[in-house]
N, C-alpha and C positions, 0 to 999 in steps of 0.2 A: 523617539523612534523605537518601535517594538522589535524584538528579535524573534525570528521564526524558529519555533521549536520543532525539530525533526525527531521523530521517534522511529528507530529502526524496527521493522517488522521481521524481515529475514533477508539474508544474502542468498540470491537465487543461484549464482555461480560467481566466477571471479570478476565478471564485468557488469552484472545486473543485480539490483536490490529493490526491495519494496520498503517504503517508509510511510509514516502517517504524518500529514501536515495539517495545521489549522487553516481553515479558509474563512471562518467568521468567528473569531475568539469570543465575541460578546454573546454568541449563541452556542458556543462550544461545538461548533460544526467542524468536522474533519473530512479529509479525503485521503485515499491511498494514492501514492505516487510511485509509478514504475520509473526507476532511474537507471541510467547507463553511465558507467565510468568512461570519461572521455580523455582525461589527462591526469595521470597520477592519482591524486586523491580528490579530483574534481568530479562531481556527479551532475548530470544534466537530466531533467525530467523528460520522459518520452511518452507519458500518458497518465491520465487521472481517472480514478474510479471511485464511486461511492458504494457500489455493490460488489460482493465477492465474485459473482459470476462475471461481471465486466472486467474485474481485475484479472481473473484467470484467462479470459479471452485475450486481453492485452499481452499477457505473459506468453501465451501460446504463439501469438503472432509475431513477437519481437525478440524475446529473450533467449531463445535457443534452449539447450538442455538445462534442466533444473535439478539441483542437488536433491536427493531423496529426503533429507531432513527438512529442507525448505518446502518441498511438496507437502510434507506432513503438516507444517505450520500453516500453509495456504488452505489445506483441507479443513483445518480447525477454526478458520476465521468466521466471525459472525456474518449473517446475511448482508448486513450493511455496516459500514465503518463506524457509524454513530450509534449503533445498538449493541450494548454489551452482550457477549455470548450467553445464551440461555434466557435472556430477557424477552418479554413479549412486546412487540411494537404496539403503540397506542393507536386505536382506531379513531379516525377523525370523521 
């Protein structure tokens, strides 16, 4: 059984965060997950996004006020979760 590796991107406020999750480890595919704290230290996913625009849309619609430092982290995200910042996507 493989363990899911969660990478914290940022805490948006006391009840919401964004993490990166693997969705297809054999392809190194990832997805951003908007998560809400539901009980103590338990987090529940509320939305998934592969693009930064979709992630910001999810956050605006669900997470409420966002900490200014978290907003700066979100602004610096690459266009897609699986493309390193500054890298040019391959044309197919």
